[in-house]
KEDOTI-501521 format. One record per residue (C-alpha): residue number from 1; residue in one letter; chain; x, y, z. Coordinates in Angstrom, 2 decimals, decimal comma. Each point is the difference from the previous one (the first is absolute). Example, Ala and Ser with C-alpha at 12.3 -4.5 7.8 and 13.67 -1.06 7.14 Angstrom:
2
[1; "a"; "A"; [12,30; -4,50; 7,80]]
[2; "s"; "A"; [1,37; 3,44; -0,66]]
END
This chain:
90
[1; "m"; "A"; [0,00; 0,00; 0,00]]
[2; "n"; "A"; [1,10; 3,57; -0,54]]
[3; "y"; "A"; [-0,98; 3,45; 1,27]]
[4; "v"; "A"; [-2,86; 0,27; -2,50]]
[5; "d"; "A"; [-1,46; -3,29; 1,24]]
[6; "y"; "A"; [0,28; 1,08; 3,63]]
[7; "a"; "A"; [-1,60; 3,36; -0,79]]
[8; "l"; "A"; [-2,92; -1,67; -1,77]]
[9; "i"; "A"; [-0,66; -2,32; 2,95]]
[10; "c"; "A"; [0,18; 2,93; 2,43]]
[11; "k"; "A"; [-2,41; 1,98; -2,18]]
[12; "v"; "A"; [-2,44; -2,92; -0,10]]
[13; "l"; "A"; [0,25; -0,36; 3,79]]
[14; "g"; "A"; [-0,80; 3,70; 0,39]]
[15; "d"; "A"; [-3,72; -0,84; 0,22]]
[16; "s"; "A"; [-1,56; -1,13; 3,29]]
[17; "t"; "A"; [-2,30; -2,54; -1,69]]
[18; "r"; "A"; [2,94; -1,70; -1,69]]
[19; "i"; "A"; [1,94; 0,00; 3,28]]
[20; "q"; "A"; [-2,98; -1,74; 1,64]]
[21; "i"; "A"; [-0,13; -2,54; -2,82]]
[22; "v"; "A"; [3,70; -0,79; 0,44]]
[23; "d"; "A"; [-0,60; -0,36; 3,74]]
[24; "m"; "A"; [-2,84; -2,46; -0,66]]
[25; "l"; "A"; [2,15; -2,01; -2,40]]
[26; "k"; "A"; [2,73; -0,44; 2,63]]
[27; "n"; "A"; [-2,16; -2,82; 1,36]]
[28; "g"; "A"; [-0,03; -1,90; -3,30]]
[29; "k"; "A"; [-1,97; -0,34; -3,20]]
[30; "k"; "A"; [-3,32; 1,85; -0,14]]
[31; "c"; "A"; [-2,87; -0,08; -2,43]]
[32; "a"; "A"; [-1,02; 3,36; -1,46]]
[33; "c"; "A"; [-3,45; -0,58; 1,48]]
[34; "r"; "A"; [1,52; -0,13; 3,52]]
[35; "l"; "A"; [2,04; 3,12; -0,61]]
[36; "l"; "A"; [-3,07; 1,83; -1,28]]
[37; "e"; "A"; [-1,94; -0,86; 3,17]]
[38; "a"; "A"; [2,56; 1,94; 2,07]]
[39; "f"; "A"; [-0,56; 3,28; -1,83]]
[40; "e"; "A"; [-2,84; 2,30; -0,92]]
[41; "i"; "A"; [1,04; 0,14; -3,65]]
[42; "t"; "A"; [-1,37; -1,41; -3,23]]
[43; "q"; "A"; [1,42; -3,01; -1,81]]
[44; "p"; "A"; [1,44; 2,16; -2,82]]
[45; "t"; "A"; [1,80; 2,14; 2,59]]
[46; "l"; "A"; [1,47; -3,10; 1,62]]
[47; "s"; "A"; [1,09; -1,23; -3,44]]
[48; "y"; "A"; [1,76; 3,31; -0,59]]
[49; "h"; "A"; [1,90; -0,26; 3,29]]
[50; "m"; "A"; [0,91; -3,64; -0,65]]
[51; "k"; "A"; [1,24; 0,80; -3,52]]
[52; "m"; "A"; [2,35; 2,61; 1,43]]
[53; "l"; "A"; [1,33; -2,45; 2,60]]
[54; "v"; "A"; [0,46; -2,73; -2,62]]
[55; "d"; "A"; [1,55; 2,32; -2,60]]
[56; "c"; "A"; [2,69; 1,20; 2,42]]
[57; "g"; "A"; [0,85; -3,64; 0,80]]
[58; "l"; "A"; [-0,96; 0,05; 3,66]]
[59; "v"; "A"; [-2,98; -2,34; -0,40]]
[60; "f"; "A"; [-0,66; -3,15; -2,04]]
[61; "s"; "A"; [-3,41; -0,65; -1,54]]
[62; "e"; "A"; [-1,44; -3,44; -0,76]]
[63; "k"; "A"; [-3,34; -0,75; -1,57]]
[64; "y"; "A"; [-2,01; -3,10; 0,90]]
[65; "g"; "A"; [-3,20; -0,09; -1,99]]
[66; "k"; "A"; [-1,59; 3,39; 0,45]]
[67; "w"; "A"; [1,86; 0,82; 3,23]]
[68; "h"; "A"; [3,27; 1,90; 0,33]]
[69; "y"; "A"; [2,34; -0,82; 2,86]]
[70; "y"; "A"; [2,85; 2,22; 1,11]]
[71; "t"; "A"; [3,22; -0,64; 1,90]]
[72; "l"; "A"; [2,97; 2,16; 0,92]]
[73; "n"; "A"; [3,11; -0,44; -2,11]]
[74; "q"; "A"; [2,34; -0,82; 2,87]]
[75; "e"; "A"; [3,13; 0,37; -2,14]]
[76; "v"; "A"; [-0,85; 3,59; -0,98]]
[77; "l"; "A"; [-1,14; 0,82; 3,53]]
[78; "h"; "A"; [3,26; -1,26; 1,52]]
[79; "e"; "A"; [2,06; 1,85; -2,59]]
[80; "l"; "A"; [-1,87; 3,23; 0,79]]
[81; "i"; "A"; [0,53; -0,51; 3,72]]
[82; "a"; "A"; [3,71; -0,67; -0,55]]
[83; "f"; "A"; [0,31; 3,16; -2,09]]
[84; "l"; "A"; [-1,79; 2,11; 2,60]]
[85; "t"; "A"; [2,00; -1,35; 2,92]]
[86; "k"; "A"; [3,52; -0,18; -1,41]]
[87; "e"; "A"; [2,46; 2,74; 0,83]]
[88; "a"; "A"; [-0,04; 2,92; -2,42]]
[89; "k"; "A"; [2,82; 0,38; -2,51]]
[90; "k"; "A"; [2,55; 2,64; 0,96]]
END
């Protein structure tokens, strides 16, 4: 990953709904229907948020029949954490 990738992830995480979704996904795979129940938003709005999370690489999407399931991309998450916690270049 590079600075552009990190910036995109940070931009996507700059929305409280998407932060809440990431928090919910920390506990494992979730169906879009379960995510939607936690918010007072429409299905198209949830789809928009999920597309942003998937497009930046932070979340995986799988489709089973008509249902979409989402999981955190642990590799990207750990790389972001490592970037944010390593000592700054001098």
